[in-house]
C-alpha positions as CSV (number, residue, x, y, z in Angstrom):
1,X,108.2,115.8,104.6
2,X,111.9,116.3,103.7
3,X,113.8,113.0,103.3
4,X,117.5,112.9,104.1
5,X,120.3,110.5,103.7
6,X,121.4,109.5,107.6
7,X,125.0,110.7,106.9
8,X,124.1,114.1,106.4
9,X,122.9,114.2,110.1
10,X,125.6,115.9,112.1
11,X,126.5,116.0,115.7
12,X,128.7,118.7,117.0
13,X,130.5,119.3,120.4
14,X,132.1,122.4,122.2
15,X,132.1,125.7,122.1
16,X,132.5,126.9,119.4
17,X,130.6,123.7,117.6
18,X,133.0,121.4,115.9
19,X,131.2,118.5,113.9
20,X,132.0,115.1,115.2
21,X,133.8,113.4,112.5
22,X,133.8,109.4,111.4
23,X,129.9,108.7,112.8
24,X,128.0,106.3,111.2
25,X,124.8,106.5,113.2
26,X,123.3,109.4,115.4
27,X,119.9,108.1,117.4
28,X,118.1,110.7,119.0
29,X,115.3,109.9,121.8
30,X,113.0,112.6,123.2
31,X,110.6,111.6,126.5
32,X,108.1,113.7,127.9
33,X,107.4,111.9,131.3
34,X,103.9,112.4,132.0
35,X,102.3,113.2,135.6
36,X,99.8,111.0,136.9
37,X,97.0,112.8,138.8
38,X,94.4,110.3,138.8
39,X,92.2,109.9,142.0
40,X,88.9,107.9,142.8
41,X,86.7,110.8,141.3
42,X,88.2,109.9,138.0
43,X,85.7,107.0,137.5
44,X,88.5,104.6,136.7
45,X,89.9,106.9,133.9
46,X,93.7,107.7,134.0
47,X,94.2,111.6,134.2
48,X,97.6,113.4,133.2
49,X,98.5,116.7,133.8
50,X,99.4,118.5,130.6
51,X,102.8,119.3,131.7
52,X,105.5,117.0,131.7
53,X,107.5,116.1,134.8
54,X,110.6,115.5,133.1
55,X,111.5,116.4,129.6
56,X,114.6,114.3,128.4
57,X,116.8,114.2,125.3
58,X,119.1,111.2,124.7
59,X,121.3,111.0,121.6
60,X,123.6,107.8,120.7
61,X,125.9,107.7,118.1
62,X,128.0,105.0,116.9
63,X,131.3,105.5,114.7
64,X,134.8,104.2,113.5
65,X,137.9,105.5,115.7
66,X,139.7,107.1,112.3
67,X,139.6,110.5,113.7
68,X,141.9,110.3,116.6
69,X,140.7,113.9,117.6
70,X,137.1,113.5,118.1
71,X,137.4,110.2,119.5
72,X,139.7,111.4,121.8
73,X,137.4,114.7,122.7
74,X,134.3,112.4,123.7
75,X,136.8,109.8,125.6
76,X,138.2,112.6,127.4
77,X,134.8,113.9,128.5
78,X,133.3,110.4,129.4
79,X,136.6,109.9,131.9
80,X,136.4,113.4,133.6
81,X,135.6,113.3,137.1
82,X,134.6,117.0,137.6
83,X,133.8,118.4,134.4
84,X,131.6,116.0,132.6
85,X,129.1,118.6,130.6
86,X,129.6,119.9,127.0
87,X,127.4,121.7,124.1
88,X,126.5,119.5,121.5
89,X,124.2,120.1,118.8
90,X,122.4,117.8,116.0
91,X,121.3,118.8,112.8
92,X,118.9,117.4,110.7
93,X,119.0,118.7,107.0
94,X,116.0,120.7,106.0
95,X,114.3,119.9,109.6
96,X,116.3,121.8,112.1
97,X,118.5,121.7,114.9
98,X,118.5,120.2,118.4
99,X,120.9,121.9,121.0
100,X,121.7,122.1,124.6
101,X,124.2,121.0,127.5
102,X,124.7,117.0,127.5
103,X,126.9,114.5,129.6
104,X,128.6,111.5,128.5
105,X,126.4,108.8,130.1
106,X,128.3,105.9,128.5
107,X,131.1,105.0,126.1
108,X,132.1,102.2,124.8
109,X,135.1,100.9,122.6
110,X,135.6,97.8,120.4
111,X,138.9,96.9,119.0
112,X,138.6,93.7,117.1
113,X,142.0,92.1,116.3
114,X,141.9,92.6,112.7
115,X,139.5,95.2,112.2
116,X,138.8,99.0,112.6
117,X,138.2,100.0,116.2
118,X,134.6,101.4,116.8
119,X,133.0,103.5,119.3
120,X,129.5,104.2,120.7
121,X,128.4,106.8,122.8
122,X,125.1,107.9,124.9
123,X,124.6,111.4,125.6
124,X,121.8,112.5,127.9
125,X,120.5,116.3,128.2
126,X,121.2,118.1,131.2
127,X,118.9,120.9,131.2
128,X,116.7,122.8,128.7
129,X,117.5,122.1,125.2
130,X,116.3,124.0,122.1
131,X,114.7,123.0,118.8
132,X,115.5,125.4,115.9
133,X,113.8,124.7,112.4
134,X,115.7,124.8,109.4
């Protein structure tokens, strides 16, 4: 297995893709929701379809609001009333890249009195996504 430093994972946004600067953490959660088809004739054992019902991919990031351009791009997308989809990709060095269309489902800003302003953002997949191995 290839090990890498977390800061080398890169989240990019837009078309063309541009790296989002000033991120500290990037987290990805994939889910394949099973479809339960259990019936009385399964002798009490659960039966699941081989194909998932819903495939979801959520990406969560946290960062420092020192790069105004990247911070503003995410904030603009989060506050848009009509055009909330954009292209994103998450690169894991030596492993591969996940890419697709995502919506900003939550955006939070923390601005303590005498400390650096921080932000966190959650992206949810909005359709098919791809994985390209390195």
